[in-house]
C-alpha positions in Angstrom: 82.3 131.6 60.3 82.1 128.0 59.1 85.7 128.0 58.1 86.8 129.4 61.5 84.9 126.6 63.3 86.4 123.9 61.2 89.9 125.3 61.7 89.3 125.4 65.4 88.1 121.8 65.6 91.0 120.6 63.4 93.4 122.4 65.7 92.0 121.1 69.0 91.1 117.5 68.0 94.7 116.1 68.1 95.4 117.8 71.4 92.3 116.5 73.1 92.8 113.0 71.8 96.4 112.9 73.0 95.4 114.1 76.4 92.6 111.6 76.8 94.8 108.6 75.8 98.0 109.5 77.6 98.7 106.9 80.3 102.5 106.8 80.0 104.1 105.8 83.3 100.9 105.4 85.2 100.1 101.8 84.7 101.1 99.2 87.2 103.7 96.7 86.2 103.5 93.1 87.2 106.6 91.9 89.1 107.5 88.2 89.0 110.0 86.6 91.3 111.9 83.4 91.1 110.7 80.3 93.0 111.4 80.6 96.7 111.2 84.4 96.7 108.5 86.9 97.1 108.3 90.6 96.2 108.7 93.0 99.1 107.1 96.4 98.3 109.2 98.2 101.0 112.5 96.9 99.7 111.2 97.0 96.1 113.0 93.7 95.4 112.5 89.9 95.5 113.5 88.5 98.9 113.9 84.9 100.0 110.8 83.4 101.7 111.8 82.4 105.2 110.0 79.3 106.5 
């Protein structure tokens, strides 16, 4: 019974650790624009600032 428990733990441990640490593609990225432009979320691009 002890061997079965250890085998089960060793089988599930990598799966659980990968699931807990997976954040691929979910983090926000910081967008920086050149001077005189600002990021427009609707256009998803840097647009000139009109004054």
